[in-house]
TORKOL-4160 file (C-alpha; in steps of 0.2 Angstrom, whole numbers, padded with zeros to 4 digits, m for minus):
234
<pt num="1" X="0326" Y="0067" Z="0731"/>
<pt num="2" X="0326" Y="0080" Z="0715"/>
<pt num="3" X="0312" Y="0075" Z="0705"/>
<pt num="4" X="0310" Y="0077" Z="0686"/>
<pt num="5" X="0295" Y="0074" Z="0675"/>
<pt num="6" X="0301" Y="0065" Z="0659"/>
<pt num="7" X="0288" Y="0069" Z="0645"/>
<pt num="8" X="0289" Y="0061" Z="0628"/>
<pt num="9" X="0279" Y="0066" Z="0613"/>
<pt num="10" X="0277" Y="0051" Z="0601"/>
<pt num="11" X="0271" Y="0051" Z="0584"/>
<pt num="12" X="0259" Y="0037" Z="0578"/>
<pt num="13" X="0254" Y="0030" Z="0563"/>
<pt num="14" X="0236" Y="0023" Z="0565"/>
<pt num="15" X="0235" Y="0004" Z="0556"/>
<pt num="16" X="0216" Y="0004" Z="0558"/>
<pt num="17" X="0201" Y="0017" Z="0562"/>
<pt num="18" X="0200" Y="0017" Z="0580"/>
<pt num="19" X="0183" Y="0024" Z="0590"/>
<pt num="20" X="0186" Y="0035" Z="0604"/>
<pt num="21" X="0178" Y="0025" Z="0616"/>
<pt num="22" X="0192" Y="0011" Z="0611"/>
<pt num="23" X="0207" Y="0024" Z="0611"/>
<pt num="24" X="0215" Y="0020" Z="0629"/>
<pt num="25" X="0213" Y="0002" Z="0630"/>
<pt num="26" X="0223" Y="0003" Z="0613"/>
<pt num="27" X="0236" Y="0012" Z="0617"/>
<pt num="28" X="0238" Y="0002" Z="0635"/>
<pt num="29" X="0240" Y="m0012" Z="0623"/>
<pt num="30" X="0253" Y="m0002" Z="0612"/>
<pt num="31" X="0263" Y="0000" Z="0630"/>
<pt num="32" X="0260" Y="m0015" Z="0638"/>
<pt num="33" X="0267" Y="m0024" Z="0623"/>
<pt num="34" X="0283" Y="m0013" Z="0623"/>
<pt num="35" X="0285" Y="m0016" Z="0642"/>
<pt num="36" X="0285" Y="m0035" Z="0639"/>
<pt num="37" X="0300" Y="m0033" Z="0626"/>
<pt num="38" X="0312" Y="m0035" Z="0642"/>
<pt num="39" X="0312" Y="m0044" Z="0657"/>
<pt num="40" X="0315" Y="m0029" Z="0668"/>
<pt num="41" X="0301" Y="m0020" Z="0661"/>
<pt num="42" X="0289" Y="m0035" Z="0661"/>
<pt num="43" X="0292" Y="m0036" Z="0680"/>
<pt num="44" X="0289" Y="m0017" Z="0684"/>
<pt num="45" X="0273" Y="m0020" Z="0675"/>
<pt num="46" X="0267" Y="m0036" Z="0683"/>
<pt num="47" X="0274" Y="m0029" Z="0701"/>
<pt num="48" X="0258" Y="m0024" Z="0713"/>
<pt num="49" X="0265" Y="m0006" Z="0713"/>
<pt num="50" X="0261" Y="0011" Z="0708"/>
<pt num="51" X="0268" Y="0011" Z="0689"/>
<pt num="52" X="0271" Y="0030" Z="0690"/>
<pt num="53" X="0268" Y="0034" Z="0670"/>
<pt num="54" X="0253" Y="0042" Z="0663"/>
<pt num="55" X="0247" Y="0047" Z="0645"/>
<pt num="56" X="0233" Y="0057" Z="0634"/>
<pt num="57" X="0225" Y="0051" Z="0621"/>
<pt num="58" X="0230" Y="0053" Z="0603"/>
<pt num="59" X="0227" Y="0071" Z="0595"/>
<pt num="60" X="0220" Y="0078" Z="0585"/>
<pt num="61" X="0205" Y="0070" Z="0584"/>
<pt num="62" X="0194" Y="0071" Z="0570"/>
<pt num="63" X="0181" Y="0082" Z="0568"/>
<pt num="64" X="0168" Y="0067" Z="0568"/>
<pt num="65" X="0176" Y="0059" Z="0583"/>
<pt num="66" X="0187" Y="0044" Z="0583"/>
<pt num="67" X="0203" Y="0040" Z="0574"/>
<pt num="68" X="0207" Y="0037" Z="0555"/>
<pt num="69" X="0216" Y="0024" Z="0548"/>
<pt num="70" X="0232" Y="0029" Z="0538"/>
<pt num="71" X="0232" Y="0044" Z="0547"/>
<pt num="72" X="0247" Y="0051" Z="0560"/>
<pt num="73" X="0243" Y="0057" Z="0577"/>
<pt num="74" X="0252" Y="0062" Z="0593"/>
<pt num="75" X="0252" Y="0057" Z="0611"/>
<pt num="76" X="0263" Y="0060" Z="0627"/>
<pt num="77" X="0268" Y="0048" Z="0639"/>
<pt num="78" X="0274" Y="0057" Z="0657"/>
<pt num="79" X="0284" Y="0047" Z="0670"/>
<pt num="80" X="0295" Y="0054" Z="0686"/>
<pt num="81" X="0308" Y="0039" Z="0681"/>
<pt num="82" X="0320" Y="0041" Z="0670"/>
<pt num="83" X="0324" Y="0025" Z="0666"/>
<pt num="84" X="0309" Y="0021" Z="0659"/>
<pt num="85" X="0309" Y="0037" Z="0649"/>
<pt num="86" X="0326" Y="0033" Z="0644"/>
<pt num="87" X="0317" Y="0015" Z="0638"/>
<pt num="88" X="0300" Y="0022" Z="0630"/>
<pt num="89" X="0312" Y="0034" Z="0620"/>
<pt num="90" X="0321" Y="0020" Z="0613"/>
<pt num="91" X="0309" Y="0007" Z="0610"/>
<pt num="92" X="0290" Y="0017" Z="0606"/>
<pt num="93" X="0298" Y="0024" Z="0589"/>
<pt num="94" X="0299" Y="0007" Z="0582"/>
<pt num="95" X="0285" Y="m0004" Z="0591"/>
<pt num="96" X="0269" Y="m0008" Z="0584"/>
<pt num="97" X="0254" Y="m0018" Z="0586"/>
<pt num="98" X="0239" Y="m0023" Z="0574"/>
<pt num="99" X="0232" Y="m0006" Z="0578"/>
<pt num="100" X="0246" Y="0006" Z="0582"/>
<pt num="101" X="0264" Y="0010" Z="0575"/>
<pt num="102" X="0277" Y="0021" Z="0582"/>
<pt num="103" X="0285" Y="0034" Z="0572"/>
<pt num="104" X="0298" Y="0047" Z="0581"/>
<pt num="105" X="0298" Y="0052" Z="0598"/>
<pt num="106" X="0303" Y="0071" Z="0606"/>
<pt num="107" X="0308" Y="0070" Z="0624"/>
<pt num="108" X="0307" Y="0086" Z="0637"/>
<pt num="109" X="0309" Y="0090" Z="0657"/>
<pt num="110" X="0293" Y="0098" Z="0662"/>
<pt num="111" X="0300" Y="0115" Z="0669"/>
<pt num="112" X="0299" Y="0119" Z="0687"/>
<pt num="113" X="0290" Y="0134" Z="0690"/>
<pt num="114" X="0273" Y="0139" Z="0700"/>
<pt num="115" X="0258" Y="0130" Z="0695"/>
<pt num="116" X="0242" Y="0140" Z="0696"/>
<pt num="117" X="0231" Y="0123" Z="0691"/>
<pt num="118" X="0230" Y="0108" Z="0685"/>
<pt num="119" X="0216" Y="0100" Z="0676"/>
<pt num="120" X="0212" Y="0081" Z="0670"/>
<pt num="121" X="0213" Y="0076" Z="0651"/>
<pt num="122" X="0207" Y="0060" Z="0654"/>
<pt num="123" X="0196" Y="0055" Z="0666"/>
<pt num="124" X="0200" Y="0051" Z="0687"/>
<pt num="125" X="0195" Y="0035" Z="0693"/>
<pt num="126" X="0192" Y="0029" Z="0709"/>
<pt num="127" X="0187" Y="0011" Z="0713"/>
<pt num="128" X="0176" Y="0011" Z="0727"/>
<pt num="129" X="0170" Y="m0007" Z="0734"/>
<pt num="130" X="0152" Y="m0001" Z="0728"/>
<pt num="131" X="0156" Y="0006" Z="0713"/>
<pt num="132" X="0154" Y="0023" Z="0707"/>
<pt num="133" X="0156" Y="0037" Z="0721"/>
<pt num="134" X="0143" Y="0050" Z="0718"/>
<pt num="135" X="0126" Y="0048" Z="0725"/>
<pt num="136" X="0133" Y="0037" Z="0739"/>
<pt num="137" X="0148" Y="0047" Z="0748"/>
<pt num="138" X="0151" Y="0066" Z="0752"/>
<pt num="139" X="0163" Y="0075" Z="0742"/>
<pt num="140" X="0175" Y="0075" Z="0756"/>
<pt num="141" X="0176" Y="0056" Z="0754"/>
<pt num="142" X="0182" Y="0058" Z="0736"/>
<pt num="143" X="0195" Y="0073" Z="0740"/>
<pt num="144" X="0202" Y="0064" Z="0755"/>
<pt num="145" X="0206" Y="0047" Z="0742"/>
<pt num="146" X="0213" Y="0058" Z="0728"/>
<pt num="147" X="0224" Y="0064" Z="0742"/>
<pt num="148" X="0230" Y="0050" Z="0750"/>
<pt num="149" X="0233" Y="0042" Z="0733"/>
<pt num="150" X="0244" Y="0056" Z="0727"/>
<pt num="151" X="0253" Y="0054" Z="0744"/>
<pt num="152" X="0254" Y="0037" Z="0743"/>
<pt num="153" X="0263" Y="0037" Z="0726"/>
<pt num="154" X="0275" Y="0050" Z="0731"/>
<pt num="155" X="0281" Y="0041" Z="0744"/>
<pt num="156" X="0284" Y="0025" Z="0736"/>
<pt num="157" X="0294" Y="0034" Z="0724"/>
<pt num="158" X="0303" Y="0044" Z="0736"/>
<pt num="159" X="0306" Y="0032" Z="0749"/>
<pt num="160" X="0302" Y="0048" Z="0761"/>
<pt num="161" X="0288" Y="0051" Z="0775"/>
<pt num="162" X="0278" Y="0066" Z="0771"/>
<pt num="163" X="0270" Y="0079" Z="0783"/>
<pt num="164" X="0254" Y="0078" Z="0777"/>
<pt num="165" X="0247" Y="0094" Z="0786"/>
<pt num="166" X="0247" Y="0104" Z="0771"/>
<pt num="167" X="0235" Y="0112" Z="0759"/>
<pt num="168" X="0235" Y="0104" Z="0742"/>
<pt num="169" X="0224" Y="0115" Z="0732"/>
<pt num="170" X="0211" Y="0129" Z="0737"/>
<pt num="171" X="0198" Y="0124" Z="0725"/>
<pt num="172" X="0192" Y="0109" Z="0717"/>
<pt num="173" X="0180" Y="0110" Z="0701"/>
<pt num="174" X="0171" Y="0094" Z="0693"/>
<pt num="175" X="0171" Y="0098" Z="0674"/>
<pt num="176" X="0158" Y="0082" Z="0672"/>
<pt num="177" X="0139" Y="0085" Z="0674"/>
<pt num="178" X="0137" Y="0065" Z="0672"/>
<pt num="179" X="0151" Y="0052" Z="0676"/>
<pt num="180" X="0164" Y="0050" Z="0662"/>
<pt num="181" X="0165" Y="0030" Z="0655"/>
<pt num="182" X="0182" Y="0023" Z="0654"/>
<pt num="183" X="0185" Y="0008" Z="0644"/>
<pt num="184" X="0203" Y="0001" Z="0646"/>
<pt num="185" X="0205" Y="m0015" Z="0641"/>
<pt num="186" X="0198" Y="m0030" Z="0627"/>
<pt num="187" X="0186" Y="m0035" Z="0640"/>
<pt num="188" X="0176" Y="m0022" Z="0637"/>
<pt num="189" X="0176" Y="m0016" Z="0656"/>
<pt num="190" X="0171" Y="0003" Z="0658"/>
<pt num="191" X="0174" Y="0010" Z="0676"/>
<pt num="192" X="0166" Y="0028" Z="0678"/>
<pt num="193" X="0176" Y="0042" Z="0683"/>
<pt num="194" X="0176" Y="0062" Z="0683"/>
<pt num="195" X="0185" Y="0076" Z="0675"/>
<pt num="196" X="0192" Y="0088" Z="0688"/>
<pt num="197" X="0202" Y="0105" Z="0689"/>
<pt num="198" X="0212" Y="0110" Z="0704"/>
<pt num="199" X="0218" Y="0127" Z="0710"/>
<pt num="200" X="0235" Y="0124" Z="0719"/>
<pt num="201" X="0239" Y="0131" Z="0735"/>
<pt num="202" X="0256" Y="0141" Z="0734"/>
<pt num="203" X="0266" Y="0132" Z="0748"/>
<pt num="204" X="0282" Y="0121" Z="0744"/>
<pt num="205" X="0271" Y="0103" Z="0748"/>
<pt num="206" X="0258" Y="0106" Z="0736"/>
<pt num="207" X="0268" Y="0112" Z="0720"/>
<pt num="208" X="0280" Y="0097" Z="0725"/>
<pt num="209" X="0268" Y="0085" Z="0726"/>
<pt num="210" X="0257" Y="0094" Z="0712"/>
<pt num="211" X="0273" Y="0093" Z="0700"/>
<pt num="212" X="0275" Y="0074" Z="0702"/>
<pt num="213" X="0256" Y="0071" Z="0698"/>
<pt num="214" X="0261" Y="0077" Z="0681"/>
<pt num="215" X="0269" Y="0063" Z="0680"/>
<pt num="216" X="0262" Y="0050" Z="0690"/>
<pt num="217" X="0242" Y="0054" Z="0686"/>
<pt num="218" X="0229" Y="0056" Z="0698"/>
<pt num="219" X="0219" Y="0044" Z="0706"/>
<pt num="220" X="0221" Y="0026" Z="0700"/>
<pt num="221" X="0225" Y="0014" Z="0684"/>
<pt num="222" X="0235" Y="0028" Z="0677"/>
<pt num="223" X="0244" Y="0015" Z="0667"/>
<pt num="224" X="0228" Y="0011" Z="0660"/>
<pt num="225" X="0224" Y="0030" Z="0653"/>
<pt num="226" X="0216" Y="0038" Z="0670"/>
<pt num="227" X="0221" Y="0053" Z="0677"/>
<pt num="228" X="0231" Y="0060" Z="0666"/>
<pt num="229" X="0232" Y="0080" Z="0669"/>
<pt num="230" X="0238" Y="0096" Z="0661"/>
<pt num="231" X="0244" Y="0111" Z="0670"/>
<pt num="232" X="0244" Y="0130" Z="0670"/>
<pt num="233" X="0258" Y="0139" Z="0678"/>
<pt num="234" X="0256" Y="0157" Z="0689"/>
């Protein structure tokens, strides 16, 4: 299956002041409520499957932190699902919640070039049964879950079996010294995650999986804003 990553760059007007720690939750509510306008996408949102889209935070952030009322910012949504990309492009520019109002969307497909590294813009979350993993599990367990999660998403989308005997990356670097909290809903739930950088291996499987992850996101809770990553080409 030929994979393409669709990126929607959306200009947003802020209707209220938004503290940085509340932003991903507000963005999630904005996207969720847009999906709720159509029966097909309500089902997509509610199905117990990977949603295969990710998004970053509004930018630019203000010098003193947070986001100010009556300002225009931008954020990007990426997905591997062309129908979802079309829906977002059509609906989000005219959509609004109490906090955010869509203005205009620009669309592009990410070029397929050799990727040298990817790095997270929002924290990668892994939901272990006993909480945050550091201090309880070795890094190898984190890496195995990161890889397994990526392969499961790829299989769900393509319907293809994957030969998992390949090197995905040559180096992983944690960019945070302390756990990075992620607040993602109105219940003020906070999960702990990590910012990471992956040096991508130069083989076909690694490059294909990495390109896919630019849309699907790393780790869990991507539809809540976790695990969005950016990239550098070779």
